[in-house]
C-alpha positions as a printed NumPy array, in Angstrom:
array([[-66.459,  46.077,  -4.432],
       [-63.581,  48.247,  -3.173],
       [-62.138,  45.36 ,  -1.157],
       [-62.372,  43.049,  -4.179],
       [-60.609,  45.599,  -6.363],
       [-57.766,  45.915,  -3.883],
       [-57.363,  42.142,  -3.713],
       [-57.337,  41.831,  -7.478],
       [-54.681,  44.509,  -7.769],
       [-52.6  ,  42.702,  -5.169],
       [-52.948,  39.327,  -6.881],
       [-51.99 ,  40.74 , -10.28 ],
       [-49.026,  42.471,  -8.707],
       [-47.81 ,  39.326,  -6.938],
       [-48.307,  36.874,  -9.802],
       [-48.022,  38.697, -13.082],
       [-45.754,  41.686, -12.715],
       [-42.814,  40.486, -10.662],
       [-40.976,  38.902, -13.629],
       [-41.378,  42.135, -15.604],
       [-39.645,  44.267, -12.978],
       [-36.581,  42.052, -13.216],
       [-36.021,  43.46 , -16.708],
       [-35.196,  46.845, -15.238],
       [-37.444,  49.844, -14.836],
       [-40.607,  49.406, -12.731],
       [-40.545,  48.994,  -8.96 ],
       [-43.032,  48.98 ,  -6.078],
       [-42.633,  49.867,  -2.438],
       [-44.701,  49.333,   0.67 ],
       [-44.533,  52.217,   3.143],
       [-45.426,  51.867,   6.821],
       [-46.633,  54.762,   8.922],
       [-45.805,  53.541,  12.426],
       [-49.487,  53.782,  13.336],
       [-50.651,  50.701,  11.446],
       [-51.059,  52.413,   8.067],
       [-49.712,  50.683,   4.945],
       [-49.386,  52.327,   1.522],
       [-48.203,  50.709,  -1.707],
       [-46.671,  53.044,  -4.301],
       [-45.205,  52.273,  -7.733],
       [-42.407,  53.95 ,  -9.683],
       [-44.836,  56.325, -11.405],
       [-45.986,  57.691,  -8.025],
       [-49.362,  55.966,  -8.194],
       [-50.871,  54.808,  -4.91 ],
       [-51.873,  51.191,  -5.578],
       [-53.192,  50.235,  -2.151],
       [-53.787,  51.907,   1.191],
       [-55.189,  50.339,   4.373],
       [-54.656,  49.803,   8.107],
       [-53.223,  46.743,   9.807],
       [-55.835,  45.227,  12.138],
       [-55.935,  46.691,  15.629],
       [-58.545,  48.086,  17.965],
       [-59.121,  51.799,  18.507],
       [-56.493,  53.284,  20.797],
       [-53.979,  50.484,  20.171],
       [-50.27 ,  51.218,  19.741],
       [-48.392,  49.631,  16.849],
       [-44.713,  48.725,  16.722],
       [-42.507,  51.414,  15.106],
       [-41.359,  48.897,  12.484],
       [-42.957,  46.011,  10.599],
       [-41.346,  43.037,   8.884],
       [-42.614,  42.177,   5.403],
       [-41.626,  38.902,   3.776],
       [-39.439,  39.037,   0.668],
       [-42.354,  38.099,  -1.586],
       [-44.629,  40.739,  -0.03 ],
       [-47.113,  38.142,   1.193],
       [-46.876,  38.431,   4.991],
       [-46.4  ,  41.24 ,   7.504],
       [-45.207,  40.803,  11.081],
       [-46.03 ,  43.617,  13.504],
       [-46.411,  44.365,  17.19 ],
       [-49.599,  45.617,  18.82 ],
       [-50.416,  46.849,  22.322],
       [-54.072,  47.444,  23.18 ],
       [-55.341,  50.335,  25.292],
       [-55.685,  47.779,  28.113],
       [-51.969,  46.964,  27.882],
       [-52.282,  43.567,  26.187],
       [-49.322,  43.093,  23.836],
       [-48.873,  40.707,  20.926],
       [-46.871,  40.045,  17.774],
       [-49.141,  39.327,  14.809],
       [-48.733,  37.827,  11.353],
       [-50.925,  39.318,   8.637],
       [-51.69 ,  37.847,   5.222],
       [-51.781,  40.632,   2.598],
       [-53.764,  38.523,   0.129],
       [-56.614,  37.577,   2.456],
       [-56.46 ,  40.736,   4.556],
       [-56.482,  38.779,   7.832],
       [-54.295,  38.124,  10.858],
       [-53.64 ,  34.366,  10.784],
       [-51.358,  34.104,  13.831],
       [-50.972,  36.041,  17.071],
       [-48.356,  35.528,  19.792],
       [-49.385,  36.953,  23.165],
       [-46.597,  38.722,  25.039],
       [-46.242,  38.993,  28.822],
       [-47.033,  42.298,  30.467],
       [-44.344,  45.022,  30.173],
       [-42.769,  43.411,  27.108],
       [-40.676,  45.283,  24.56 ],
       [-39.944,  43.629,  21.195],
       [-37.034,  43.993,  18.806],
       [-39.493,  45.59 ,  16.373],
       [-38.916,  48.771,  18.374],
       [-35.469,  48.997,  16.755],
       [-35.708,  47.562,  13.263],
       [-37.392,  44.886,  11.147],
       [-37.037,  43.541,   7.616],
       [-37.813,  40.635,   5.302],
       [-34.987,  38.885,   7.202],
       [-37.384,  38.161,  10.072],
       [-38.975,  35.622,   7.711],
       [-37.143,  32.554,   6.443],
       [-36.563,  32.56 ,   2.64 ],
       [-39.589,  30.368,   1.919],
       [-41.804,  31.918,   4.616],
       [-41.715,  28.734,   6.683],
       [-40.896,  30.611,   9.89 ],
       [-40.975,  34.076,  11.441],
       [-38.495,  35.107,  14.156],
       [-38.512,  37.976,  16.655],
       [-37.152,  38.816,  20.09 ],
       [-38.538,  40.502,  23.186],
       [-37.65 ,  41.399,  26.767],
       [-39.983,  41.441,  29.794],
       [-39.246,  44.388,  32.06 ],
       [-35.591,  44.314,  33.051],
       [-35.585,  40.601,  33.764],
       [-35.936,  38.07 ,  30.956],
       [-35.287,  38.123,  27.243],
       [-36.312,  35.611,  24.596],
       [-36.038,  34.785,  20.901],
       [-39.163,  33.216,  19.393],
       [-39.355,  31.32 ,  16.096],
       [-42.891,  30.765,  14.792],
       [-43.538,  27.835,  12.457],
       [-46.025,  29.545,  10.136],
       [-47.562,  26.359,   8.761],
       [-47.863,  24.461,  12.034],
       [-48.464,  27.455,  14.284],
       [-45.979,  26.212,  16.883],
       [-43.029,  28.063,  18.355],
       [-39.465,  27.415,  19.494],
       [-38.01 ,  29.723,  22.155],
       [-34.463,  30.612,  23.166],
       [-34.375,  32.238,  26.601],
       [-31.868,  34.548,  28.217],
       [-30.993,  31.71 ,  30.585],
       [-30.195,  29.533,  27.559],
       [-27.967,  32.271,  26.159],
       [-26.041,  32.776,  29.379],
       [-25.665,  29.012,  29.847],
       [-24.276,  28.705,  26.328],
       [-22.076,  31.799,  26.243],
       [-21.461,  32.72 ,  29.865],
       [-21.453,  36.261,  31.164],
       [-19.713,  37.702,  28.139],
       [-19.677,  41.34 ,  27.017],
       [-22.943,  43.038,  27.967],
       [-24.685,  39.682,  28.519],
       [-25.458,  40.159,  32.201],
       [-27.807,  43.092,  31.584],
       [-31.383,  42.798,  30.377],
       [-31.194,  42.541,  26.607],
       [-33.562,  43.098,  23.703],
       [-32.769,  40.487,  21.033],
       [-33.169,  42.132,  17.612],
       [-33.466,  39.395,  14.989],
       [-31.377,  40.214,  11.929],
       [-31.339,  36.962,   9.945],
       [-33.65 ,  33.932,   9.8  ],
       [-32.276,  31.105,   7.703],
       [-33.434,  27.476,   7.919],
       [-32.477,  26.397,  11.427],
       [-30.103,  29.331,  11.986],
       [-31.083,  32.598,  13.688],
       [-28.742,  35.572,  14.09 ],
       [-29.68 ,  38.439,  16.382],
       [-28.138,  41.57 ,  17.841],
       [-28.407,  41.929,  21.603],
       [-29.216,  45.527,  22.551],
       [-29.093,  46.433,  26.266],
       [-32.497,  47.532,  27.522],
       [-32.509,  51.197,  28.536],
       [-29.146,  52.092,  26.975],
       [-29.279,  54.963,  24.51 ],
       [-26.66 ,  53.676,  22.139],
       [-23.283,  52.046,  21.686],
       [-20.803,  51.804,  18.848],
       [-21.039,  48.01 ,  18.774],
       [-23.226,  45.23 ,  20.167],
       [-22.835,  41.461,  20.562],
       [-24.22 ,  39.405,  17.668],
       [-25.306,  35.865,  18.516],
       [-25.967,  32.884,  16.271],
       [-28.408,  30.18 ,  17.354],
       [-28.258,  26.876,  15.475],
       [-31.59 ,  25.418,  16.472],
       [-31.059,  21.736,  15.698],
       [-27.834,  21.391,  17.686],
       [-28.569,  24.194,  20.225],
       [-25.195,  25.708,  19.329],
       [-24.7  ,  29.313,  20.444],
       [-21.795,  31.487,  19.373],
       [-20.848,  35.043,  18.598],
       [-21.122,  36.204,  14.984],
       [-19.493,  39.065,  13.111],
       [-22.299,  39.9  ,  10.699],
       [-24.648,  42.091,  12.761],
       [-22.607,  43.865,  15.45 ],
       [-24.628,  47.028,  14.786],
       [-28.421,  46.654,  14.545],
       [-29.07 ,  48.881,  11.54 ],
       [-27.505,  46.764,   8.812],
       [-28.593,  45.912,   5.268],
       [-28.476,  42.387,   3.809],
       [-28.356,  41.538,   0.105],
       [-30.805,  38.65 ,  -0.095],
       [-29.246,  36.533,  -2.817],
       [-25.7  ,  36.461,  -1.436],
       [-26.194,  36.962,   2.314],
       [-23.678,  39.814,   2.268],
       [-24.144,  42.535,   4.865],
       [-23.212,  46.213,   4.691],
       [-23.446,  48.724,   7.523],
       [-22.159,  52.057,   8.759],
       [-20.208,  51.779,  12.014],
       [-18.025,  53.762,  14.364],
       [-14.437,  52.538,  14.414],
       [-11.932,  54.144,  16.768],
       [ -9.095,  52.914,  14.562],
       [ -9.994,  55.542,  11.976],
       [-10.349,  59.345,  12.239],
       [-13.707,  60.901,  13.041],
       [-15.108,  58.177,  15.309],
       [-15.89 ,  60.584,  18.164],
       [-17.766,  63.907,  18.217],
       [-15.732,  67.103,  18.394],
       [-17.392,  68.011,  21.682],
       [-18.923,  65.797,  24.341],
       [-19.164,  62.015,  24.725],
       [-20.567,  59.571,  22.23 ],
       [-19.53 ,  58.16 ,  18.893],
       [-19.807,  58.98 ,  15.189],
       [-20.348,  56.482,  12.373],
       [-17.183,  56.893,  10.318],
       [-16.698,  53.662,   8.342],
       [-18.577,  51.525,   5.841],
       [-18.102,  47.855,   6.688],
       [-19.088,  44.687,   4.878],
       [-19.55 ,  41.075,   5.877],
       [-19.33 ,  38.146,   3.462],
       [-20.519,  34.628,   4.38 ],
       [-17.744,  32.958,   2.38 ],
       [-15.018,  34.54 ,   4.531],
       [-17.063,  34.953,   7.722],
       [-15.463,  38.244,   8.687],
       [-16.477,  41.89 ,   8.99 ],
       [-14.076,  44.324,   7.35 ],
       [-13.781,  48.025,   6.595],
       [-14.419,  49.002,   2.968],
       [-13.886,  52.749,   3.316],
       [-13.992,  55.581,   5.803],
       [-16.287,  58.616,   5.464],
       [-17.242,  61.321,   7.968],
       [-20.601,  61.68 ,   9.767],
       [-22.406,  58.688,   8.295],
       [-26.037,  57.879,   9.076],
       [-26.555,  54.657,   7.092],
       [-25.201,  52.375,   4.346],
       [-27.401,  50.327,   2.   ],
       [-27.017,  48.058,  -1.032],
       [-28.236,  49.738,  -4.223],
       [-28.362,  49.092,  -7.976],
       [-29.029,  45.353,  -7.788],
       [-26.332,  44.922,  -5.131],
       [-23.587,  46.205,  -7.401],
       [-23.046,  49.362,  -5.355],
       [-23.595,  50.829,  -1.893],
       [-24.901,  54.24 ,  -0.919],
       [-23.374,  55.77 ,   2.201],
       [-25.477,  58.646,   3.536],
       [-23.644,  61.34 ,   5.495],
       [-25.09 ,  64.221,   7.499],
       [-23.14 ,  67.398,   6.894],
       [-24.068,  68.944,  10.231],
       [-25.229,  72.335,   9.022],
       [-28.361,  73.455,   7.226],
       [-29.789,  69.932,   7.235],
       [-27.568,  68.967,   4.333],
       [-26.979,  65.332,   3.421],
       [-24.488,  63.776,   1.035],
       [-25.451,  60.657,  -0.917],
       [-22.143,  58.885,  -1.567],
       [-22.513,  56.345,  -4.384],
       [-19.814,  53.797,  -3.603],
       [-18.361,  50.969,  -5.642],
       [-17.69 ,  47.699,  -3.85 ],
       [-14.003,  48.572,  -4.036],
       [-14.664,  51.528,  -1.756],
       [-14.189,  54.107,  -4.515],
       [-16.781,  56.907,  -4.549],
       [-18.362,  57.006,  -8.01 ],
       [-20.448,  60.113,  -7.279],
       [-21.471,  62.3  ,  -4.355],
       [-24.68 ,  64.303,  -4.413],
       [-25.577,  66.911,  -1.799],
       [-29.252,  67.32 ,  -0.926],
       [-30.874,  69.702,   1.549],
       [-33.942,  68.836,   3.594],
       [-35.586,  70.364,   6.643],
       [-36.425,  66.822,   7.824],
       [-34.158,  63.76 ,   8.077],
       [-33.683,  60.952,   5.588],
       [-35.622,  58.265,   7.444],
       [-35.368,  55.123,   5.28 ],
       [-33.638,  53.888,   2.14 ],
       [-33.772,  50.73 ,  -0.003],
       [-32.091,  49.584,  -3.199],
       [-33.743,  48.976,  -6.569],
       [-32.415,  47.4  ,  -9.756],
       [-31.245,  50.714, -11.215],
       [-30.643,  52.802,  -8.102],
       [-32.48 ,  53.321,  -4.824],
       [-35.471,  54.934,  -3.145],
       [-35.563,  56.896,   0.097],
       [-37.954,  58.818,   2.314],
       [-37.649,  62.221,   3.93 ],
       [-39.933,  63.413,   6.717],
       [-40.962,  62.789,  10.298],
       [-44.069,  62.708,  12.451],
       [-45.647,  66.134,  12.777],
       [-43.788,  67.57 ,   9.816],
       [-46.193,  69.852,   7.968],
       [-44.92 ,  68.506,   4.67 ],
       [-45.48 ,  64.87 ,   5.547],
       [-43.232,  62.3  ,   3.854],
       [-41.646,  62.471,   0.413],
       [-40.566,  59.356,  -1.469],
       [-37.749,  59.932,  -3.958],
       [-36.023,  57.719,  -6.516],
       [-32.336,  58.03 ,  -7.434],
       [-31.269,  56.53 , -10.781],
       [-27.583,  55.574, -10.548],
       [-27.032,  53.063, -13.359],
       [-27.386,  55.297, -16.414],
       [-26.836,  58.79 , -15.003],
       [-23.704,  60.386, -13.583],
       [-24.28 ,  62.461, -11.576],
       [-27.268,  60.426, -10.351],
       [-30.738,  61.604, -11.272],
       [-33.013,  62.343,  -8.287],
       [-36.779,  62.286,  -8.836],
       [-39.473,  63.119,  -6.301],
       [-42.039,  60.327,  -6.769],
       [-44.757,  60.609,  -4.127],
       [-45.93 ,  62.682,  -1.156],
       [-47.953,  61.481,   1.811],
       [-50.769,  63.298,   3.532],
       [-49.711,  66.136,   5.824],
       [-48.077,  65.042,   9.043],
       [-47.669,  61.37 ,   8.059],
       [-44.362,  59.667,   8.872],
       [-44.025,  56.882,   6.279],
       [-40.96 ,  54.637,   5.97 ],
       [-39.998,  51.986,   3.442],
       [-40.934,  48.501,   4.649],
       [-40.447,  46.562,   1.388],
       [-39.373,  46.94 ,  -2.227],
       [-40.146,  44.706,  -5.203],
       [-36.408,  44.409,  -5.88 ],
       [-35.467,  42.644,  -2.632],
       [-34.617,  39.454,  -4.493],
       [-33.646,  40.199,  -8.12 ],
       [-34.096,  37.505, -10.754],
       [-30.571,  37.756, -12.189],
       [-27.481,  38.042,  -9.976],
       [-24.602,  39.831, -11.699],
       [-20.953,  39.049, -11.188],
       [-19.835,  41.465,  -8.525],
       [-16.507,  43.243,  -8.247],
       [-14.31 ,  42.372,  -5.289],
       [-14.805,  44.235,  -2.031],
       [-12.152,  46.699,  -1.016],
       [-10.485,  46.177,   2.351],
       [ -9.097,  49.131,   4.247],
       [ -6.666,  48.165,   6.97 ],
       [ -6.677,  50.197,  10.164],
       [ -3.553,  52.243,  10.919],
       [ -1.238,  50.222,  13.129],
       [ -1.047,  51.291,  16.755],
       [  1.391,  50.13 ,  19.397],
       [  0.   ,  48.171,  22.346],
       [ -0.685,  50.35 ,  25.385],
       [ -0.394,  47.483,  27.88 ],
       [  2.385,  47.235,  30.422],
       [  5.736,  45.628,  29.71 ],
       [  5.745,  41.826,  29.448],
       [  6.357,  39.861,  32.622],
       [  7.744,  36.838,  30.751],
       [ 11.04 ,  36.766,  28.872],
       [ 10.743,  37.072,  25.096],
       [ 12.528,  34.649,  22.867],
       [ 14.902,  36.085,  20.327],
       [ 13.298,  37.302,  17.141],
       [ 10.386,  39.435,  16.016],
       [  6.89 ,  38.47 ,  14.899],
       [  6.933,  38.526,  11.096],
       [  4.535,  37.352,   8.415],
       [  5.603,  33.921,   7.246],
       [  7.405,  33.165,  10.494],
       [  6.354,  30.953,  13.354],
       [  5.415,  31.767,  16.926],
       [  4.761,  29.875,  20.142],
       [  1.604,  30.532,  22.168],
       [  2.386,  31.618,  25.722],
       [ -0.295,  31.424,  28.423],
       [ -0.159,  30.971,  32.208],
       [ -2.155,  29.168,  34.876],
       [ -3.879,  26.912,  32.37 ],
       [ -5.329,  29.797,  30.326],
       [ -5.991,  29.433,  26.609],
       [ -5.685,  31.896,  23.741],
       [ -8.927,  32.506,  21.821],
       [ -8.867,  31.905,  18.068],
       [-11.423,  34.143,  16.31 ],
       [-12.816,  34.408,  12.793],
       [-11.629,  38.016,  12.411],
       [ -9.408,  40.654,  14.045],
       [-11.614,  41.814,  16.919],
       [-13.396,  40.598,  20.041],
       [-16.782,  40.789,  18.292],
       [-15.783,  38.077,  15.84 ],
       [-16.878,  34.511,  16.48 ],
       [-14.573,  32.325,  18.554],
       [-13.64 ,  29.362,  16.37 ],
       [-11.202,  27.607,  18.716],
       [ -8.675,  27.941,  21.519],
       [ -4.888,  27.488,  21.709],
       [ -3.063,  26.139,  24.718],
       [  0.35 ,  27.094,  26.038],
       [  3.121,  25.873,  23.732],
       [  1.037,  25.641,  20.56 ],
       [  3.001,  26.449,  17.4  ],
       [  1.396,  28.72 ,  14.781],
       [  2.447,  30.221,  11.46 ],
       [  1.852,  33.969,  11.053],
       [ -0.09 ,  34.745,   7.863],
       [ -1.21 ,  38.369,   8.231],
       [ -0.99 ,  41.279,  10.647],
       [ -0.752,  43.01 ,  12.92 ],
       [ -4.146,  44.777,  12.828],
       [ -5.211,  47.063,  15.646],
       [ -8.704,  46.583,  17.103],
       [-10.285,  46.752,  20.562],
       [ -6.974,  47.821,  22.136],
       [ -5.071,  44.751,  20.875],
       [ -2.852,  43.806,  17.965],
       [ -4.255,  40.832,  16.006],
       [ -2.496,  38.274,  13.798],
       [ -4.016,  35.799,  11.372],
       [ -2.382,  32.454,  12.068],
       [ -2.463,  28.872,  10.779],
       [ -2.368,  25.927,  13.15 ],
       [ -0.53 ,  22.673,  12.551],
       [ -3.838,  21.028,  11.5  ],
       [ -4.45 ,  23.699,   8.857],
       [ -7.103,  25.662,  10.761],
       [ -6.798,  29.448,  10.483],
       [ -8.003,  32.332,  12.632],
       [ -7.011,  35.512,  14.459],
       [ -5.269,  35.839,  17.837],
       [ -3.846,  38.681,  19.926],
       [ -0.125,  39.024,  20.557],
       [ -0.34 ,  40.667,  23.988],
       [ -2.884,  40.476,  26.84 ],
       [ -2.956,  41.223,  30.573],
       [  0.563,  42.584,  30.467],
       [  1.957,  39.376,  28.986],
       [  2.977,  38.486,  25.396],
       [  0.771,  35.689,  24.066],
       [  2.828,  35.063,  20.913],
       [  6.576,  34.585,  21.16 ],
       [  8.561,  34.571,  17.919],
       [ 10.307,  31.27 ,  17.185]])
């Protein structure tokens, strides 16, 4: 009888209540405990469902689970006490695992880092994940949910398609960030490396086997707005103040960046100190940028307009970290707590649409010691998409090149916007044309020695180079550097 009641609640929730939440107020979240436990909570703080993902006694679950946008399926990793590892797909409605992918021994999956509804394609046709075996081979797997068959991209495929590019010779863990029909984007995180300010993002077009670098997910912990494909993330950028700690090595997240599919570039919206995360909130109209104040466990919730303007900043104090955050139609929800914390996990709601300063409400508390994090919200894919304000774009301060003096004579003139320049390369080299001003942006073409370009924008400093947006004679546009290997690559006409 209890099982039937749970199923009925779930069916009513999936079929009858989703249209109502689009009107505004109610929301639901699924929380995952990292040990296989799932809890569904609504906006009144009522626990609607609570159960364990299937797994034998003594098994270890992946730290993160992926839940499809409609809340129907869950993808999770499982390692038995005997060391047998798998990635499993679970049907919430039937309460059963309907697919299991066996992993080789000593495998580590991308679910160790992060997971989201983006692991599933929009219509739940496929599920994508990545894994590495020891320090040797890495793979991206796409599961056809209906047919139960898989397509695999191996590390050898990646190196054959891209060559030994930045960080591609090491053992990688592919962390799938986006699964769209026939197109997979994943961040490649070096196995055994504690952290970096930026990682390669790779796009795999399955039908044509095309592989290329992408600009959307160059840091694994990004947030995607489902209806537009826009991405927002907190990143460290050495072109702005506060990118490095005051003492010791490392990096600090000091900028909020956004990616838009229509332009195909990643750009800085604003700069803020000591960031921990950035997430879409309030139906995608705004972003919250969470900053750690560094003393007394104080956090600042910066409510940011798309322009980059800070609409409100609220300081909150917790003895445990803010561990997860997700947007709702009228604000956002977040969790505070960690494993072993005597207070367990607290789920709070922040109403940002109708209250300034924002209204913070404590909604729900877990059992003592539980570490629960948001795996899904009912507002992932809102019914009505508003007209959004334009994104702000903050240009990095210009910095002079630090390379040695040019070894080739410069033609008379200076590089100016609206002027023309000639590409200069030696020994048959080509100049890379990229989708944005930085080496992490996708290469969209190459320019040979003597090519004529028109300068449209620049210079912008990134990765130790000055970048210019140029237009070719055939109308194609992209970004190139003006100086490399001690030689000018653009000579003013």
